[in-house]
C-alpha positions, 0 to 999 in steps of 0.5 A, a space after each residue: 500500500 502506498 504511503 499516502 493511502 496508509 496515512 489516509 486510512 490512519 486519519 480516517 480511523 482516528 477521526 471515526 474513533 475521535 468522534 465515537 469514543 468520547 460520545 459513547 463514554 459521556 452518554 453511558 456514564 452516570 453523573 457520579 462516574 463522570 465526576 469521578 473520572 473527570 477528577 482523576 483526569 484533571 490532575 487534582 484540580 489543576 485543569 478544568 474537569 470537563 476539558 481534561 476529560 475530553 482531552 483524555 478521551 480524545 487521546 485515548 481514542 487516537 491511541 486506540 485507533 492506531 492500535 486497531 489499525 496495526 492489529 488489523 494490518 497484522 491480521 490481514 497480512 497473516 490471512 493473505 499469506 495463508 490464502 496465497 499458499 
């Protein structure tokens, strides 16, 4: 795969994860759990609670997207090797 296509795939998956993961977390957590999580991510009140939670969720979704693409690529390569034999 060309390098530009790889970058395009990474960017698209990061955008999808970036839009879905924080929304799912914010919708499914109760207000108490959301407050506890935002206290944990704000580093003891150093940052705004909601802003730090969103930054943490965005970073987590970017990392998860990169891991997903790498694992999917390894699975695809192993399956294509088995198919060509």
